[in-house]
Backbone as JSON Lines, residues from 0, in Angstrom:
{"i":0,"aa":"M","n":[81.54,92.9,86.98],"ca":[81.36,94.33,86.67],"c":[82.35,94.75,85.6]}
{"i":1,"aa":"T","n":[81.83,95.4,84.52],"ca":[82.71,95.85,83.47],"c":[83.3,97.19,83.84]}
{"i":2,"aa":"D","n":[84.3,97.62,83.02],"ca":[84.93,98.9,83.28],"c":[83.94,100.05,83.14]}
{"i":3,"aa":"L","n":[82.86,99.86,82.3],"ca":[81.91,100.92,82.06],"c":[80.8,100.97,83.1]}
{"i":4,"aa":"A","n":[80.66,99.93,83.87],"ca":[79.58,99.89,84.85],"c":[79.98,100.63,86.12]}
{"i":5,"aa":"P","n":[79.2,101.61,86.55],"ca":[79.53,102.32,87.8],"c":[79.26,101.41,88.99]}
{"i":6,"aa":"P","n":[79.97,101.61,90.09],"ca":[79.7,100.79,91.28],"c":[78.33,101.08,91.85]}
{"i":7,"aa":"H","n":[77.74,100.08,92.47],"ca":[76.44,100.24,93.11],"c":[76.57,101.11,94.36]}
{"i":8,"aa":"R","n":[75.59,101.95,94.59],"ca":[75.6,102.87,95.73],"c":[74.95,102.18,96.93]}
{"i":9,"aa":"I","n":[75.71,102.1,98.02],"ca":[75.25,101.38,99.2],"c":[75.37,102.27,100.43]}
{"i":10,"aa":"A","n":[74.37,102.18,101.31],"ca":[74.39,102.95,102.57],"c":[74.28,101.99,103.74]}
{"i":11,"aa":"L","n":[74.89,102.37,104.86],"ca":[74.91,101.54,106.06],"c":[74.29,102.33,107.21]}
{"i":12,"aa":"V","n":[73.41,101.68,107.97],"ca":[72.8,102.36,109.11],"c":[72.71,101.42,110.29]}
{"i":13,"aa":"D","n":[73.29,101.86,111.41],"ca":[73.32,101.08,112.65],"c":[73.74,102.04,113.74]}
{"i":14,"aa":"D","n":[73.09,101.98,114.92],"ca":[73.52,102.89,115.98],"c":[74.77,102.39,116.7]}
{"i":15,"aa":"H","n":[75.3,101.23,116.29],"ca":[76.63,100.8,116.73],"c":[77.62,101.26,115.64]}
{"i":16,"aa":"V","n":[78.13,102.47,115.79],"ca":[78.89,103.11,114.73],"c":[80.17,102.34,114.39]}
{"i":17,"aa":"L","n":[80.81,101.75,115.4],"ca":[82.04,100.99,115.12],"c":[81.78,99.86,114.15]}
{"i":18,"aa":"V","n":[80.61,99.23,114.27],"ca":[80.28,98.11,113.39],"c":[80.23,98.56,111.94]}
{"i":19,"aa":"I","n":[79.51,99.64,111.66],"ca":[79.36,100.06,110.28],"c":[80.6,100.79,109.76]}
{"i":20,"aa":"D","n":[81.38,101.41,110.66],"ca":[82.66,101.99,110.22],"c":[83.56,100.89,109.67]}
{"i":21,"aa":"G","n":[83.68,99.81,110.44],"ca":[84.51,98.69,109.99],"c":[83.98,98.06,108.72]}
{"i":22,"aa":"L","n":[82.66,97.92,108.63],"ca":[82.07,97.33,107.44],"c":[82.29,98.22,106.22]}
{"i":23,"aa":"A","n":[82.16,99.52,106.4],"ca":[82.39,100.45,105.29],"c":[83.82,100.35,104.78]}
{"i":24,"aa":"Q","n":[84.77,100.24,105.69],"ca":[86.17,100.11,105.29],"c":[86.4,98.81,104.55]}
{"i":25,"aa":"W","n":[85.75,97.74,105.03],"ca":[85.89,96.44,104.35],"c":[85.34,96.51,102.94]}
{"i":26,"aa":"I","n":[84.18,97.13,102.77],"ca":[83.56,97.25,101.44],"c":[84.46,98.03,100.5]}
{"i":27,"aa":"E","n":[85.0,99.15,100.98],"ca":[85.86,99.98,100.14],"c":[87.09,99.21,99.66]}
{"i":28,"aa":"T","n":[87.6,98.33,100.51],"ca":[88.81,97.59,100.17],"c":[88.53,96.35,99.34]}
{"i":29,"aa":"N","n":[87.43,95.67,99.61],"ca":[87.21,94.34,99.06],"c":[86.06,94.2,98.08]}
{"i":30,"aa":"A","n":[85.23,95.2,97.94],"ca":[84.07,95.09,97.04],"c":[84.06,96.27,96.07]}
{"i":31,"aa":"P","n":[84.85,96.21,95.01],"ca":[84.94,97.33,94.08],"c":[83.66,97.59,93.3]}
{"i":32,"aa":"D","n":[82.72,96.66,93.32],"ca":[81.45,96.88,92.63],"c":[80.46,97.68,93.48]}
{"i":33,"aa":"F","n":[80.9,98.13,94.67],"ca":[80.07,98.97,95.52],"c":[80.83,100.23,95.92]}
{"i":34,"aa":"T","n":[80.09,101.31,96.12],"ca":[80.67,102.51,96.72],"c":[79.78,102.92,97.88]}
{"i":35,"aa":"V","n":[80.4,103.16,99.04],"ca":[79.65,103.53,100.24],"c":[79.33,105.02,100.17]}
{"i":36,"aa":"V","n":[78.03,105.34,100.13],"ca":[77.63,106.75,100.0],"c":[77.17,107.35,101.32]}
{"i":37,"aa":"A","n":[76.89,106.5,102.32],"ca":[76.47,107.01,103.63],"c":[76.75,105.98,104.7]}
{"i":38,"aa":"V","n":[77.29,106.46,105.83],"ca":[77.51,105.64,107.02],"c":[76.83,106.38,108.15]}
{"i":39,"aa":"S","n":[75.65,105.92,108.54],"ca":[74.8,106.68,109.46],"c":[74.6,105.96,110.78]}
{"i":40,"aa":"G","n":[74.72,106.7,111.86],"ca":[74.51,106.15,113.19],"c":[73.08,106.21,113.66]}
{"i":41,"aa":"S","n":[72.18,106.73,112.81],"ca":[70.76,106.77,113.16],"c":[69.94,106.73,111.89]}
{"i":42,"aa":"W","n":[68.71,106.28,112.01],"ca":[67.8,106.24,110.88],"c":[67.52,107.65,110.36]}
{"i":43,"aa":"E","n":[67.33,108.59,111.27],"ca":[67.01,109.95,110.89],"c":[68.14,110.6,110.08]}
{"i":44,"aa":"S","n":[69.38,110.32,110.47],"ca":[70.51,110.91,109.72],"c":[70.64,110.29,108.34]}
{"i":45,"aa":"L","n":[70.25,109.02,108.2],"ca":[70.31,108.39,106.88],"c":[69.32,109.04,105.92]}
{"i":46,"aa":"V","n":[68.06,109.17,106.33],"ca":[67.06,109.72,105.42],"c":[67.3,111.2,105.13]}
{"i":47,"aa":"A","n":[68.04,111.87,106.04],"ca":[68.35,113.28,105.82],"c":[69.58,113.46,104.93]}
{"i":48,"aa":"D","n":[70.34,112.37,104.73],"ca":[71.56,112.46,103.93],"c":[71.21,112.73,102.47]}
{"i":49,"aa":"E","n":[72.02,113.58,101.83],"ca":[71.74,113.95,100.44],"c":[71.88,112.77,99.48]}
{"i":50,"aa":"S","n":[72.55,111.7,99.91],"ca":[72.72,110.53,99.05],"c":[71.51,109.6,99.07]}
{"i":51,"aa":"F","n":[70.56,109.85,99.98],"ca":[69.38,108.98,100.09],"c":[68.39,109.31,98.98]}
{"i":52,"aa":"P","n":[67.86,108.29,98.27],"ca":[68.05,106.86,98.51],"c":[69.23,106.3,97.72]}
{"i":53,"aa":"P","n":[69.99,105.39,98.31],"ca":[71.01,104.65,97.56],"c":[70.32,103.49,96.83]}
{"i":54,"aa":"E","n":[71.12,102.64,96.2],"ca":[70.51,101.47,95.56],"c":[70.17,100.38,96.57]}
{"i":55,"aa":"V","n":[70.98,100.28,97.61],"ca":[70.73,99.26,98.63],"c":[71.14,99.82,99.99]}
{"i":56,"aa":"V","n":[70.36,99.45,101.01],"ca":[70.64,99.86,102.39],"c":[70.92,98.62,103.22]}
{"i":57,"aa":"L","n":[72.07,98.61,103.91],"ca":[72.34,97.59,104.92],"c":[71.91,98.2,106.25]}
{"i":58,"aa":"M","n":[70.84,97.64,106.83],"ca":[70.21,98.26,107.98],"c":[70.18,97.31,109.18]}
{"i":59,"aa":"A","n":[70.56,97.82,110.34],"ca":[70.43,97.03,111.56],"c":[68.95,96.81,111.86]}
{"i":60,"aa":"R","n":[68.62,95.62,112.3],"ca":[67.21,95.3,112.6],"c":[66.69,96.14,113.76]}
{"i":61,"aa":"V","n":[67.52,96.33,114.77],"ca":[67.12,97.11,115.95],"c":[67.92,98.4,115.98]}
{"i":62,"aa":"I","n":[67.21,99.53,115.91],"ca":[67.82,100.86,115.94],"c":[66.98,101.73,116.86]}
{"i":63,"aa":"E","n":[67.65,102.59,117.63],"ca":[66.93,103.57,118.46],"c":[66.24,104.57,117.54]}
{"i":64,"aa":"S","n":[64.93,104.44,117.38],"ca":[64.21,105.33,116.48],"c":[62.72,105.26,116.78]}
{"i":65,"aa":"P","n":[62.01,106.37,116.61],"ca":[60.56,106.33,116.76],"c":[59.9,105.48,115.67]}
{"i":66,"aa":"S","n":[60.59,105.32,114.53],"ca":[60.04,104.55,113.42],"c":[60.23,103.05,113.66]}
{"i":67,"aa":"T","n":[59.23,102.27,113.31],"ca":[59.34,100.82,113.43],"c":[60.18,100.26,112.3]}
{"i":68,"aa":"L","n":[60.57,99.0,112.45],"ca":[61.33,98.34,111.39],"c":[60.54,98.36,110.08]}
{"i":69,"aa":"R","n":[59.28,98.04,110.14],"ca":[58.44,98.02,108.93],"c":[58.39,99.4,108.28]}
{"i":70,"aa":"E","n":[58.28,100.44,109.09],"ca":[58.22,101.8,108.55],"c":[59.53,102.2,107.89]}
{"i":71,"aa":"R","n":[60.65,101.81,108.52],"ca":[61.96,102.14,107.95],"c":[62.16,101.42,106.61]}
{"i":72,"aa":"I","n":[61.79,100.15,106.57],"ca":[61.95,99.39,105.33],"c":[61.04,99.96,104.24]}
{"i":73,"aa":"R","n":[59.8,100.28,104.6],"ca":[58.87,100.81,103.61],"c":[59.37,102.14,103.03]}
{"i":74,"aa":"A","n":[59.96,102.99,103.89],"ca":[60.49,104.27,103.41],"c":[61.6,104.04,102.38]}
{"i":75,"aa":"C","n":[62.41,103.04,102.62],"ca":[63.5,102.73,101.68],"c":[62.95,102.19,100.37]}
{"i":76,"aa":"T","n":[62.06,101.23,100.46],"ca":[61.56,100.58,99.25],"c":[60.72,101.55,98.41]}
{"i":77,"aa":"E","n":[59.95,102.41,99.08],"ca":[59.15,103.39,98.33],"c":[60.04,104.41,97.64]}
{"i":78,"aa":"A","n":[61.23,104.62,98.19],"ca":[62.18,105.55,97.56],"c":[62.99,104.86,96.47]}
{"i":79,"aa":"G","n":[62.86,103.53,96.36],"ca":[63.56,102.8,95.31],"c":[64.78,102.03,95.74]}
{"i":80,"aa":"A","n":[65.01,101.92,97.06],"ca":[66.19,101.2,97.56],"c":[65.83,99.79,97.99]}
{"i":81,"aa":"R","n":[66.74,98.86,97.78],"ca":[66.62,97.52,98.32],"c":[67.13,97.53,99.76]}
{"i":82,"aa":"V","n":[66.67,96.57,100.58],"ca":[67.04,96.57,101.99],"c":[67.54,95.19,102.42]}
{"i":83,"aa":"V","n":[68.75,95.17,102.98],"ca":[69.29,93.96,103.61],"c":[69.36,94.24,105.11]}
{"i":84,"aa":"I","n":[68.71,93.4,105.89],"ca":[68.68,93.59,107.33],"c":[69.81,92.81,107.99]}
{"i":85,"aa":"M","n":[70.54,93.49,108.9],"ca":[71.58,92.86,109.71],"c":[71.02,92.71,111.12]}
{"i":86,"aa":"S","n":[71.29,91.58,111.77],"ca":[70.71,91.36,113.1],"c":[71.66,90.62,114.01]}
{"i":87,"aa":"T","n":[71.72,91.07,115.28],"ca":[72.51,90.34,116.27],"c":[71.82,89.02,116.62]}
{"i":88,"aa":"E","n":[70.5,88.98,116.42],"ca":[69.75,87.73,116.62],"c":[69.64,87.01,115.29]}
{"i":89,"aa":"G","n":[70.17,85.79,115.25],"ca":[70.21,85.07,113.99],"c":[69.16,83.99,113.84]}
{"i":90,"aa":"G","n":[68.2,83.92,114.76],"ca":[67.19,82.87,114.72],"c":[66.12,83.08,113.67]}
{"i":91,"aa":"S","n":[65.31,82.05,113.48],"ca":[64.26,82.11,112.46],"c":[63.22,83.18,112.78]}
{"i":92,"aa":"E","n":[62.99,83.43,114.08],"ca":[62.0,84.45,114.45],"c":[62.44,85.83,113.98]}
{"i":93,"aa":"A","n":[63.73,86.15,114.18],"ca":[64.25,87.46,113.74],"c":[64.22,87.56,112.22]}
{"i":94,"aa":"E","n":[64.56,86.47,111.54],"ca":[64.55,86.47,110.07],"c":[63.12,86.65,109.55]}
{"i":95,"aa":"T","n":[62.19,85.93,110.12],"ca":[60.8,86.05,109.7],"c":[60.28,87.46,109.91]}
{"i":96,"aa":"D","n":[60.63,88.05,111.07],"ca":[60.2,89.42,111.37],"c":[60.71,90.39,110.32]}
{"i":97,"aa":"A","n":[61.99,90.25,109.94],"ca":[62.58,91.16,108.96],"c":[61.95,90.99,107.58]}
{"i":98,"aa":"L","n":[61.8,89.76,107.15],"ca":[61.26,89.52,105.81],"c":[59.79,89.88,105.72]}
{"i":99,"aa":"E","n":[59.03,89.59,106.77],"ca":[57.61,89.96,106.76],"c":[57.42,91.47,106.85]}
{"i":100,"aa":"S","n":[58.43,92.16,107.35],"ca":[58.38,93.63,107.4],"c":[58.74,94.25,106.06]}
{"i":101,"aa":"G","n":[59.16,93.42,105.1],"ca":[59.41,93.92,103.75],"c":[60.85,93.92,103.31]}
{"i":102,"aa":"A","n":[61.78,93.41,104.15],"ca":[63.2,93.38,103.76],"c":[63.41,92.44,102.59]}
{"i":103,"aa":"D","n":[64.4,92.74,101.77],"ca":[64.74,91.88,100.64],"c":[65.63,90.72,101.05]}
{"i":104,"aa":"A","n":[66.37,90.89,102.14],"ca":[67.26,89.82,102.61],"c":[67.57,90.03,104.08]}
{"i":105,"aa":"F","n":[68.01,88.96,104.72],"ca":[68.33,88.97,106.15],"c":[69.65,88.25,106.36]}
{"i":106,"aa":"V","n":[70.56,88.89,107.12],"ca":[71.87,88.29,107.4],"c":[72.22,88.51,108.86]}
{"i":107,"aa":"P","n":[72.5,87.46,109.64],"ca":[72.96,87.66,111.02],"c":[74.29,88.4,111.05]}
{"i":108,"aa":"K","n":[74.49,89.24,112.06],"ca":[75.74,90.0,112.16],"c":[76.94,89.09,112.43]}
{"i":109,"aa":"S","n":[76.66,87.87,112.88],"ca":[77.75,86.94,113.15],"c":[78.4,86.42,111.87]}
{"i":110,"aa":"R","n":[77.74,86.6,110.73],"ca":[78.29,86.13,109.47],"c":[79.35,87.08,108.95]}
{"i":111,"aa":"P","n":[80.3,86.59,108.13],"ca":[81.35,87.46,107.59],"c":[80.79,88.55,106.68]}
{"i":112,"aa":"A","n":[81.6,89.58,106.46],"ca":[81.18,90.69,105.6],"c":[80.88,90.21,104.19]}
{"i":113,"aa":"E","n":[81.59,89.18,103.73],"ca":[81.33,88.65,102.39],"c":[79.87,88.25,102.21]}
{"i":114,"aa":"V","n":[79.28,87.7,103.26],"ca":[77.9,87.23,103.17],"c":[76.94,88.41,103.01]}
{"i":115,"aa":"L","n":[77.21,89.49,103.73],"ca":[76.39,90.69,103.6],"c":[76.45,91.25,102.18]}
{"i":116,"aa":"I","n":[77.65,91.31,101.63],"ca":[77.8,91.87,100.29],"c":[77.2,90.95,99.23]}
{"i":117,"aa":"D","n":[77.34,89.64,99.43],"ca":[76.69,88.71,98.51],"c":[75.17,88.89,98.54]}
{"i":118,"aa":"A","n":[74.62,89.14,99.73],"ca":[73.19,89.38,99.84],"c":[72.81,90.67,99.1]}
{"i":119,"aa":"A","n":[73.63,91.69,99.23],"ca":[73.37,92.95,98.52],"c":[73.42,92.73,97.02]}
{"i":120,"aa":"R","n":[74.36,91.93,96.55],"ca":[74.44,91.64,95.12],"c":[73.18,90.92,94.65]}
{"i":121,"aa":"R","n":[72.73,89.96,95.45],"ca":[71.56,89.18,95.04],"c":[70.31,90.06,94.95]}
{"i":122,"aa":"V","n":[70.1,90.94,95.94],"ca":[68.88,91.75,95.9],"c":[68.92,92.77,94.78]}
{"i":123,"aa":"L","n":[70.12,93.07,94.28],"ca":[70.26,93.98,93.14],"c":[70.22,93.23,91.82]}
{"i":124,"aa":"G","n":[70.05,91.9,91.9],"ca":[69.98,91.12,90.68],"c":[71.31,90.6,90.2]}
{"i":125,"aa":"G","n":[72.36,90.75,91.03],"ca":[73.68,90.24,90.66],"c":[73.82,88.78,91.0]}
{"i":126,"aa":"P","n":[74.96,88.19,90.68],"ca":[75.15,86.76,90.88],"c":[75.32,86.34,92.32]}
{"i":127,"aa":"G","n":[75.77,87.24,93.2],"ca":[76.04,86.85,94.59],"c":[76.98,85.66,94.63]}
{"i":128,"aa":"S","n":[78.04,85.77,93.87],"ca":[78.89,84.6,93.63],"c":[79.98,84.4,94.65]}
{"i":129,"aa":"G","n":[79.97,85.2,95.73],"ca":[80.99,85.01,96.76],"c":[82.33,85.6,96.4]}
{"i":130,"aa":"K","n":[82.35,86.57,95.47],"ca":[83.61,87.17,95.05],"c":[83.84,88.5,95.72]}
{"i":131,"aa":"A","n":[83.46,88.58,96.99],"ca":[83.63,89.84,97.72],"c":[85.09,90.14,97.99]}
{"i":132,"aa":"C","n":[85.95,89.12,97.94],"ca":[87.38,89.3,98.15],"c":[88.1,88.88,96.87]}
{"i":133,"aa":"P","n":[88.12,89.71,95.83],"ca":[88.72,89.31,94.57],"c":[90.2,89.05,94.71]}
{"i":134,"aa":"D","n":[90.68,88.07,93.94],"ca":[92.12,87.79,93.93],"c":[92.84,88.94,93.26]}
{"i":135,"aa":"T","n":[94.02,89.25,93.74],"ca":[94.82,90.3,93.14],"c":[96.23,89.8,92.94]}
{"i":136,"aa":"D","n":[96.9,90.48,92.02],"ca":[98.31,90.16,91.75],"c":[99.19,91.29,92.22]}
{"i":137,"aa":"E","n":[98.74,92.03,93.21],"ca":[99.5,93.17,93.68],"c":[100.73,92.71,94.45]}
{"i":138,"aa":"P","n":[101.78,93.53,94.46],"ca":[102.97,93.16,95.21],"c":[102.65,92.95,96.67]}
{"i":139,"aa":"S","n":[103.41,92.07,97.33],"ca":[103.11,91.71,98.71],"c":[103.92,92.52,99.72]}
{"i":140,"aa":"G","n":[104.58,93.57,99.26],"ca":[105.37,94.36,100.19],"c":[104.51,95.09,101.19]}
{"i":141,"aa":"A","n":[104.88,95.06,102.44],"ca":[104.11,95.7,103.5],"c":[104.75,97.02,103.88]}
{"i":142,"aa":"I","n":[103.93,98.0,104.22],"ca":[104.41,99.31,104.65],"c":[104.1,99.47,106.13]}
{"i":143,"aa":"E","n":[105.11,99.77,106.92],"ca":[104.91,99.92,108.35],"c":[104.18,101.22,108.64]}
{"i":144,"aa":"P","n":[103.17,101.21,109.54],"ca":[102.44,102.43,109.86],"c":[103.37,103.51,110.42]}
{"i":145,"aa":"D","n":[103.1,104.75,110.05],"ca":[103.89,105.84,110.61],"c":[103.36,106.19,112.0]}
{"i":146,"aa":"D","n":[103.99,107.17,112.63],"ca":[103.62,107.52,114.01],"c":[102.16,107.94,114.13]}
{"i":147,"aa":"W","n":[101.67,108.73,113.16],"ca":[100.29,109.18,113.24],"c":[99.32,108.02,113.04]}
{"i":148,"aa":"Q","n":[99.62,107.12,112.11],"ca":[98.75,105.96,111.91],"c":[98.72,105.07,113.14]}
{"i":149,"aa":"R","n":[99.85,104.96,113.84],"ca":[99.87,104.19,115.09],"c":[98.99,104.85,116.14]}
{"i":150,"aa":"R","n":[99.01,106.18,116.17],"ca":[98.17,106.9,117.13],"c":[96.69,106.66,116.82]}
{"i":151,"aa":"V","n":[96.35,106.65,115.54],"ca":[94.98,106.34,115.13],"c":[94.59,104.93,115.59]}
{"i":152,"aa":"L","n":[95.48,103.98,115.41],"ca":[95.22,102.61,115.85],"c":[94.99,102.54,117.35]}
{"i":153,"aa":"R","n":[95.81,103.27,118.12],"ca":[95.65,103.24,119.58],"c":[94.3,103.81,120.01]}
{"i":154,"aa":"L","n":[93.89,104.9,119.36],"ca":[92.58,105.48,119.67],"c":[91.46,104.54,119.25]}
{"i":155,"aa":"Y","n":[91.62,103.9,118.11],"ca":[90.63,102.94,117.61],"c":[90.49,101.78,118.59]}
{"i":156,"aa":"A","n":[91.61,101.39,119.18],"ca":[91.61,100.27,120.13],"c":[90.89,100.61,121.42]}
{"i":157,"aa":"T","n":[90.8,101.91,121.77],"ca":[90.1,102.3,122.98],"c":[88.59,102.36,122.78]}
{"i":158,"aa":"G","n":[88.13,102.09,121.55],"ca":[86.71,102.11,121.28],"c":[86.22,103.38,120.61]}
{"i":159,"aa":"Q","n":[87.15,104.29,120.28],"ca":[86.75,105.53,119.61],"c":[86.32,105.22,118.17]}
{"i":160,"aa":"S","n":[85.29,105.88,117.7],"ca":[84.87,105.74,116.31],"c":[85.8,106.59,115.43]}
{"i":161,"aa":"T","n":[85.71,106.38,114.11],"ca":[86.54,107.18,113.21],"c":[86.17,108.67,113.3]}
{"i":162,"aa":"V","n":[84.9,108.94,113.54],"ca":[84.47,110.34,113.71],"c":[85.1,110.93,114.97]}
{"i":163,"aa":"D","n":[85.07,110.17,116.06],"ca":[85.67,110.65,117.32],"c":[87.17,110.9,117.14]}
{"i":164,"aa":"I","n":[87.84,109.99,116.45],"ca":[89.29,110.13,116.24],"c":[89.58,111.4,115.44]}
{"i":165,"aa":"A","n":[88.76,111.66,114.41],"ca":[88.95,112.86,113.6],"c":[88.81,114.11,114.46]}
{"i":166,"aa":"L","n":[87.83,114.12,115.38],"ca":[87.64,115.27,116.26],"c":[88.82,115.43,117.22]}
{"i":167,"aa":"I","n":[89.3,114.31,117.77],"ca":[90.43,114.35,118.69],"c":[91.69,114.86,118.01]}
{"i":168,"aa":"E","n":[91.91,114.38,116.78],"ca":[93.13,114.72,116.05],"c":[93.02,116.04,115.28]}
{"i":169,"aa":"G","n":[91.8,116.56,115.17],"ca":[91.61,117.82,114.46],"c":[91.82,117.68,112.97]}
{"i":170,"aa":"V","n":[91.4,116.53,112.42],"ca":[91.53,116.29,110.98],"c":[90.18,115.91,110.41]}
{"i":171,"aa":"R","n":[90.1,115.81,109.1],"ca":[88.86,115.39,108.45],"c":[88.63,113.9,108.67]}
{"i":172,"aa":"F","n":[87.35,113.53,108.77],"ca":[86.95,112.14,108.95],"c":[87.57,111.24,107.87]}
{"i":173,"aa":"E","n":[87.61,111.76,106.62],"ca":[88.12,110.96,105.51],"c":[89.6,110.58,105.7]}
{"i":174,"aa":"R","n":[90.37,111.47,106.37],"ca":[91.79,111.17,106.58],"c":[91.97,109.99,107.53]}
{"i":175,"aa":"V","n":[91.12,109.92,108.57],"ca":[91.19,108.8,109.51],"c":[90.83,107.5,108.8]}
{"i":176,"aa":"R","n":[89.77,107.53,108.03],"ca":[89.35,106.33,107.3],"c":[90.44,105.89,106.31]}
{"i":177,"aa":"A","n":[91.08,106.86,105.66],"ca":[92.14,106.54,104.71],"c":[93.33,105.89,105.41]}
{"i":178,"aa":"A","n":[93.62,106.37,106.63],"ca":[94.73,105.79,107.39],"c":[94.45,104.34,107.75]}
{"i":179,"aa":"L","n":[93.24,104.07,108.24],"ca":[92.88,102.69,108.6],"c":[92.83,101.8,107.35]}
{"i":180,"aa":"K","n":[92.37,102.36,106.24],"ca":[92.32,101.59,105.0],"c":[93.73,101.22,104.54]}
{"i":181,"aa":"A","n":[94.68,102.17,104.66],"ca":[96.06,101.91,104.26],"c":[96.68,100.8,105.11]}
{"i":182,"aa":"I","n":[96.36,100.81,106.41],"ca":[96.9,99.79,107.32],"c":[96.31,98.43,106.96]}
{"i":183,"aa":"R","n":[95.0,98.39,106.7],"ca":[94.36,97.13,106.29],"c":[94.97,96.59,105.01]}
{"i":184,"aa":"T","n":[95.17,97.49,104.05],"ca":[95.73,97.08,102.77],"c":[97.12,96.48,102.95]}
{"i":185,"aa":"S","n":[97.91,97.07,103.84],"ca":[99.25,96.56,104.11],"c":[99.19,95.14,104.69]}
{"i":186,"aa":"Y","n":[98.28,94.92,105.64],"ca":[98.14,93.58,106.22],"c":[97.67,92.57,105.18]}
{"i":187,"aa":"E","n":[96.72,92.99,104.34],"ca":[96.22,92.08,103.31],"c":[97.32,91.71,102.33]}
{"i":188,"aa":"A","n":[98.22,92.66,102.06],"ca":[99.34,92.37,101.17],"c":[100.27,91.31,101.76]}
{"i":189,"aa":"Q","n":[100.25,91.2,103.08],"ca":[101.05,90.17,103.77],"c":[100.3,88.84,103.87]}
{"i":190,"aa":"G","n":[99.04,88.82,103.43],"ca":[98.23,87.62,103.55],"c":[97.67,87.43,104.94]}
{"i":191,"aa":"R","n":[97.53,88.51,105.72],"ca":[97.02,88.45,107.09],"c":[95.63,89.06,107.11]}
{"i":192,"aa":"R","n":[94.63,88.28,107.48],"ca":[93.24,88.71,107.43],"c":[92.96,89.83,108.44]}
{"i":193,"aa":"V","n":[92.27,90.85,107.95],"ca":[91.84,91.95,108.81],"c":[90.42,92.37,108.41]}
{"i":194,"aa":"D","n":[89.54,91.39,108.22],"ca":[88.19,91.67,107.76],"c":[87.36,92.41,108.8]}
{"i":195,"aa":"T","n":[87.69,92.23,110.07],"ca":[86.9,92.86,111.13],"c":[87.78,93.8,111.95]}
{"i":196,"aa":"R","n":[87.12,94.62,112.75],"ca":[87.84,95.53,113.64],"c":[88.72,94.73,114.6]}
{"i":197,"aa":"D","n":[88.17,93.66,115.18],"ca":[88.93,92.86,116.13],"c":[90.17,92.26,115.49]}
{"i":198,"aa":"E","n":[90.04,91.78,114.24],"ca":[91.19,91.2,113.55],"c":[92.26,92.26,113.3]}
{"i":199,"aa":"L","n":[91.84,93.46,112.91],"ca":[92.8,94.53,112.68],"c":[93.57,94.85,113.95]}
{"i":200,"aa":"L","n":[92.85,94.99,115.07],"ca":[93.5,95.34,116.33],"c":[94.37,94.2,116.83]}
{"i":201,"aa":"R","n":[93.96,92.96,116.55],"ca":[94.79,91.81,116.94],"c":[96.12,91.83,116.18]}
{"i":202,"aa":"R","n":[96.07,92.1,114.89],"ca":[97.31,92.18,114.1],"c":[98.18,93.33,114.6]}
{"i":203,"aa":"A","n":[97.55,94.46,114.89],"ca":[98.32,95.62,115.36],"c":[98.98,95.32,116.69]}
{"i":204,"aa":"A","n":[98.27,94.61,117.57],"ca":[98.85,94.23,118.87],"c":[100.0,93.26,118.67]}
{"i":205,"aa":"E","n":[99.84,92.31,117.75],"ca":[100.91,91.34,117.47],"c":[102.19,92.04,117.04]}
{"i":206,"aa":"D","n":[102.03,93.14,116.29],"ca":[103.19,93.85,115.77],"c":[103.66,94.98,116.68]}
{"i":207,"aa":"G","n":[103.0,95.13,117.83],"ca":[103.42,96.14,118.79],"c":[103.0,97.55,118.46]}
{"i":208,"aa":"Y","n":[102.03,97.72,117.55],"ca":[101.64,99.06,117.14],"c":[100.72,99.76,118.13]}
{"i":209,"aa":"L","n":[100.17,99.02,119.09],"ca":[99.25,99.63,120.04],"c":[99.96,100.17,121.28]}
{"i":210,"aa":"A","n":[101.27,99.93,121.36],"ca":[102.05,100.42,122.49],"c":[102.75,101.72,122.08]}
{"i":211,"aa":"E","n":[102.89,102.64,123.02],"ca":[103.63,103.86,122.77],"c":[105.09,103.52,122.51]}
{"i":212,"aa":"R","n":[105.68,104.19,121.54],"ca":[107.1,103.97,121.26],"c":[107.94,104.46,122.43]}
{"i":213,"aa":"E","n":[108.85,103.65,122.86],"ca":[109.68,104.0,124.02],"c":[110.46,105.26,123.78]}
{"i":214,"aa":"E","n":[110.94,105.4,122.54],"ca":[111.79,106.56,122.27],"c":[111.01,107.85,122.33]}
{"i":215,"aa":"A","n":[109.66,107.75,122.13],"ca":[108.86,108.98,122.16],"c":[108.76,109.52,123.6]}
{"i":216,"aa":"A","n":[108.96,108.63,124.57],"ca":[108.86,109.07,125.96],"c":[110.19,109.53,126.52]}
{"i":217,"aa":"Q","n":[111.26,109.36,125.77],"ca":[112.59,109.71,126.26],"c":[112.92,111.17,125.93]}
């Protein structure tokens, strides 16, 4: 991607909100050739979003919706969007179902985020060269999370979505996402992988960030 080329507009839809929250954060950090324009927990909220249609939609194969998979894919393609289907079932039957329904690509959810983004690049006509995690020469200094960021991590560890955390904390959704992104960036600067939600929480637990500070209780 050249400096003059705008990032591709990508939307994520899955009724497992934690999955797409984590994926959106990964894309923002590791795939500068994409910008996430919608993170939707339902098919209906995606099509109602003002950003629809994006250039590509990463869509869960199974979603609670009156619309069938074929209908959802057709709505996207008729609007001009490419569709990459994500599925908890990685077998040939699930792949065949998705592709015969009109999807441009199929990726099991068990695969890393890099694979999803490479698929998105391919359906957009890009190289899909596996450069979802570009090398950087940024300084490796790590910044320790502040008290509020630790509180966000603790809530995230209980299964709360970023939207839920924003409501609990009385802040904008974007501030919660920015906090988690800053923590991920700090870990990546240390060379510690945090591509998934589980990896992030594992690192936080290793560093003691999920426990209440003793001094706060004194």
